[in-house]
C-alpha positions in Angstrom: 0.0 0.0 0.0 1.4 3.4 -0.9 2.3 6.0 1.6 -0.3 8.7 2.4 1.2 12.2 2.2 0.2 14.7 5.0 -0.9 17.8 3.2 0.4 20.7 5.4 -0.5 24.3 4.7 2.9 24.8 3.1 2.5 21.7 0.8 -1.1 22.8 -0.1 0.2 26.2 -1.2 2.9 24.4 -3.2 0.3 22.3 -4.9 -1.9 25.2 -5.8 1.1 27.2 -7.0 2.1 24.5 -9.3 -1.4 23.8 -10.7 -3.9 26.0 -12.5 -3.3 29.5 -11.0 -6.0 32.0 -10.2 -6.1 34.9 -12.7 -6.6 38.5 -11.6 -10.4 38.3 -11.8 -10.7 35.1 -9.8 -8.2 36.4 -7.2 -10.1 39.6 -6.8 -13.4 37.7 -6.3 -11.7 35.6 -3.6 -10.4 38.7 -1.9 -13.7 40.5 -1.9 -15.5 37.4 -0.6 -13.0 37.1 2.3 -13.8 40.6 3.3 -17.3 39.5 4.2 -16.1 37.9 7.4 -16.9 34.5 8.8 -19.4 33.7 6.1 -16.5 33.6 3.6 -15.8 30.0 4.9 -18.4 29.0 2.4 -16.0 29.9 -0.4 -14.7 27.1 -2.7 -11.0 26.6 -2.4 -8.6 27.5 -5.3 -7.7 23.8 -5.9 -11.3 22.9 -6.1 -11.9 25.7 -8.6 -9.1 24.4 -10.8 -10.5 20.9 -10.5 -14.0 22.1 -11.5 -12.7 23.8 -14.6 -10.6 20.7 -15.5 -13.4 18.2 -15.0 -15.9 20.4 -16.9 -13.5 20.3 -19.9 -12.5 16.7 -19.4 -16.1 15.4 -19.8 -16.8 17.9 -22.6 -19.7 19.3 -20.6 -22.1 21.6 -22.4 -24.8 21.9 -19.9 -24.2 22.2 -16.1 -26.1 23.1 -13.0 -24.9 24.4 -9.7 -26.9 24.3 -6.4 -25.5 26.9 -4.0 -23.6 29.7 -5.7 -22.7 32.1 -2.9 -20.5 34.8 -4.4 -20.0 33.0 -7.7 -16.4 31.7 -7.5 -17.2 28.0 -8.3 -19.7 29.1 -11.0 -16.9 31.2 -12.6 -14.7 28.1 -12.6 -17.3 25.9 -14.2 -18.3 28.5 -16.8 -14.7 28.8 -17.9 -14.7 25.1 -18.6 -17.8 25.2 -20.8 -17.7 25.9 -24.5 -18.8 29.3 -25.8 -22.4 28.0 -26.4 -22.4 26.1 -23.0 -25.0 26.8 -20.3 -24.6 26.8 -16.5 -27.8 27.2 -14.4 -27.1 28.5 -10.9 -29.6 28.0 -8.1 -29.3 30.1 -5.0 -31.5 31.7 -2.3 -29.5 34.9 -2.0 -29.7 37.8 -4.4 -27.2 39.7 -2.2 -24.3 37.2 -2.4 -24.8 36.2 -6.0 -24.9 39.8 -7.1 -21.2 39.9 -6.2 -20.5 37.0 -8.5 -22.4 38.5 -11.4 -20.0 41.4 -11.6 -17.1 39.1 -11.9 -18.8 36.8 -14.4 -19.3 39.9 -16.6 -15.7 40.9 -16.3 -14.5 37.4 -17.1 -16.7 37.3 -20.2 -18.7 34.2 -19.1 -22.0 35.9 -18.0 -23.7 34.9 -21.3 -23.2 31.2 -20.3 -24.8 31.6 -16.8 -28.5 31.7 -15.9 -29.1 32.6 -12.3 -32.3 31.4 -10.6 -33.1 32.8 -7.2 -35.4 30.9 -4.8 -35.6 27.7 -2.7 -33.0 25.3 -3.9 -35.2 22.2 -3.6 -38.1 23.8 -5.5 -35.7 25.1 -8.2 -34.0 21.7 -8.5 -37.4 20.0 -8.9 -38.2 22.4 -11.8 -35.1 21.6 -13.8 -35.8 20.1 -17.2 -33.7 18.5 -19.9 -30.4 16.7 -19.4 -27.2 17.8 -17.8 -23.6 16.8 -18.1 -22.3 18.1 -14.8 -23.7 19.2 -11.4 -22.0 20.9 -8.4 -23.7 21.0 -5.1 -22.6 23.2 -2.2 -25.9 24.1 -0.5 -27.8 23.1 2.6 -26.1 19.9 3.9 -29.3 18.2 5.3 -30.7 18.5 1.8 -27.9 16.6 0.0 -29.8 13.3 -0.3 -32.8 15.1 -1.8 -30.5 17.0 -4.2 -28.8 13.7 -5.2 -32.1 11.9 -5.8 -33.2 14.8 -8.1 -30.0 15.2 -10.0 -29.5 11.5 -10.7 -32.7 11.7 -12.8 -31.3 14.5 -15.0 -27.6 13.8 -15.3 -26.8 11.9 -18.5 -25.0 8.5 -18.4 -21.3 9.2 -17.7 -22.2 12.6 -16.4 -20.7 13.9 -13.2 -22.2 15.2 -9.9 -19.9 16.8 -7.3 -20.8 17.4 -3.7 -18.8 19.7 -1.4 -18.0 19.5 2.3 -18.6 15.8 2.5 -15.9 15.1 5.1 -17.1 17.8 7.6 -13.7 18.6 8.9 -13.0 14.9 9.5 -16.0 14.6 11.8 -17.6 12.0 9.6 -15.4 9.5 11.5 -16.3 8.8 15.2 -18.9 10.5 17.4 -18.8 14.3 18.1 -20.8 16.8 20.1 -21.6 18.6 16.8 -21.9 15.3 14.8 -22.4 15.9 11.1 -25.3 13.4 10.9 -26.4 14.8 7.5 -23.0 14.2 5.8 -22.8 10.7 7.4 -26.2 9.8 6.1 -25.5 11.2 2.7 -22.2 9.4 2.3 -23.7 6.1 3.3 -26.7 6.7 1.0 -24.8 7.2 -2.2 -22.1 4.6 -1.4 -24.7 1.8 -1.7 -26.5 3.2 -4.8 -25.8 1.0 -7.8 -26.7 3.7 -10.2 -23.5 5.5 -9.6 -19.7 5.2 -9.0 -18.5 7.3 -6.0 -15.1 8.7 -5.1 -14.4 11.0 -2.1 -11.4 13.3 -2.6 -9.6 14.8 0.4 -9.6 18.2 -1.2 -11.0 21.2 0.7 -13.4 19.9 3.2 -14.0 16.8 1.2 -15.3 16.7 -2.4 -17.3 13.7 -3.6 -17.3 12.8 -7.3 -20.3 10.8 -8.4 -20.5 9.3 -11.9 -23.8 8.4 -13.3 -23.5 4.9 -14.8 
């Protein structure tokens, strides 16, 4: 069995620095989001953003959906991986936070690819029509099973679903005073589903890749 590398902060910075770098627009969006205070912890990490762009390109995605957009950093990453005539539908409850992202999407020249829908995530997801190549979910964690069950109906075969924060800071192992029951139940739910292949990556706070068979 191969050795497991402990990813320290220094090593993480090295990995990001030797991968796909953030350009000026993405870096400024990250900086503005971090000025929001504690809520900025919802921000997707730079290495996740690079992975989102790469995976979008890798599966030749043309139509994607994101549930939970926040300030638009992950949407920017996905949109950049789509072709010029690609479409990303973003579902979010906040006009305030997403309005920040809209400014940067415009600057990056990807706003024409993005359709933002504001409202309840579950209601908006239920209203999705057509087929999608890729989905990224970073929304209310207790709703992950419901989101999965909806998305698995609209993702094409060999399409990809990604769910963020699935390791809950490592608290999915053992018992804790603030036990992430929602993540534990979600991880167990999809692991036994024979419609999909599942891989959990130790990137950010845990990123689960789900391939529709």
